N, C-alpha and C positions, 0 to 999 in steps of 0.2 A: 504494498500498500506507498502511493506517494503523500505527503505530507500537503500536497496541493487538495488532494481526497477528503482534508477533514474541516467541519463545517464549524460556524460560532459557538456554535451545543459543544464539540467534540474540545474546541479548547476552556471553553468555562468548564469542562469538567475538571481539566487539569488545573485550572484556577481553584477549582472549588477544594481538589485535593492540596494544594499550596495552601489553602486556609485550614483546614482541617487538620493535617499535619503539622503547623506551624508551632505547636506549644509544646507537641511530643518528641521532635527534632532542632538542633543547634540553628535559629532563626527560621526564616521562611522560605525556603529553597524553590526553585522550579523546578517543575517536569522533568523539561529539558536540562536545566542544570545539574539535575541529580543520574541522568544519564549520561550526560556528558562524566558526570564526577565516576561513576561503575566503570565505562570504558578507560580512562586515564588508568585505574587502578588494576583491572586486569591487564594492563599495557606494561603496568610498572612490576606485575607480577612475573609477566612474562619475560620480560628480560632481567628479571633478577631480584626481588624483595630486596633491599638495603635492610639489614637487623639494627641499624642505628633508631631507625624509627619503630622498632615492633612493638615499643608498649603504644604505638599509635593502630597500629594492627586492626582490630578489632572497631575501631574509630572510625574509621577508614572504611571502612564495613557496612558503615550506617546508609549509605545510600543505596545501597541496596536495597536493606530493611524499609526502607523507604518509599521502595521505588513495588515493594511486595505490597507496604500496606495501601499503594495508593491505586492499585490495579483495581480492586475490586469497585472503586469510588468512579472511576474513569468510565465514559461512554464505549458500547460496543467498540465501536471504529479505532475511540483512540486508546485502546485497550490491545487491540490486532497489532495496532503500528507501534507500539511497545512492544510489546510481546517478540514481532518481527525482528524488532533491534536487541530487546533483551536477550532471545535463546541464542544467536552467535557469539555473543560472548558470554553469556554463560558455560554456554560448551568451553570455548578458551580459558574460560575460568577453572572449570576442572579438570581437563587437560594439564595444565600449566600450578595445577595443586593434590595433594594428596591428603586425604582422610588423616583426619591428626585421629591419635592412636590412645585407646582409652588410659585413663588415669590407675585405673586398676585392675594390673595384666590380665586378670582371671573372670573376667568380666568379658573379655570378648571384644566383634567390635561394635562399635553405635551402629543402633539403627539410625537412617535417613530422618533429619527434621525436615520438616518443611524449609525450616530455612537452614535448608542443606549450607550454603557457601560459608555460615560461623564455626562449621566443623571441619574446617579445611585450610590445608597451611602452603606456604610455597613452598616450592620442589627448588627452585631453583633462588638461592639469595648470596646476596653479599653481607657474610658474616664477619661483625667483630668481636674478636676474642672477650673481650671487657663489658658484653651484652650478654645476657640471659636469657638463650630462650623457653620461651615457652614450656610446661613439662608435657603438655601434650604432643608438642610437636615432636614427630621423630627424628634422627637425626637426617640432613636433607645435604646434596652433593653443594659444600661451599665455594663459592668465584675468588676469589683475591684481586682485588681490585690494586 
C-alpha cells in the first residue's frame, strides 16, 4: 500500500494513537517517528550493537512497544500500511538477534511472548569489556573496534 492511498481518517487515527499513548511513553512521538526509530534501531542491531549503551537497549526498544499498542487504534488501512513496513523490519531484527537465555537454566527456553522483541539480544556486539552485559544475554560474537 502506498501512502498516497491513505485518507484523512487514516491519518487522524495515527494522531489519535499519538494522543492516547502520550502519557505512557516519553513525550508524544508520532507514528512516523516511531516507525523511523524502529528502523534505525534494527539497522544499529544489524551493524553491531555498541554495548556502551546496553543500559539503554530496552529503552530503545520502547518504540516497538509503542507501535504494538498503536496498531489496534489505527484504521484498517493505516494498520495495513504499518504492518507492510513493520514485518520486514521485524524479520530483520529476528535475524540479527537471538533469544535471551532463561535465568534459571533448568527452566528451559522461554515461551514466545506477544512482545517477543523484548526477549531477544543482539548477535553482533561491539563489546566494551568494562560494561557488564545483561545476565540473560548469551555470549555473542564480539567485534573489536
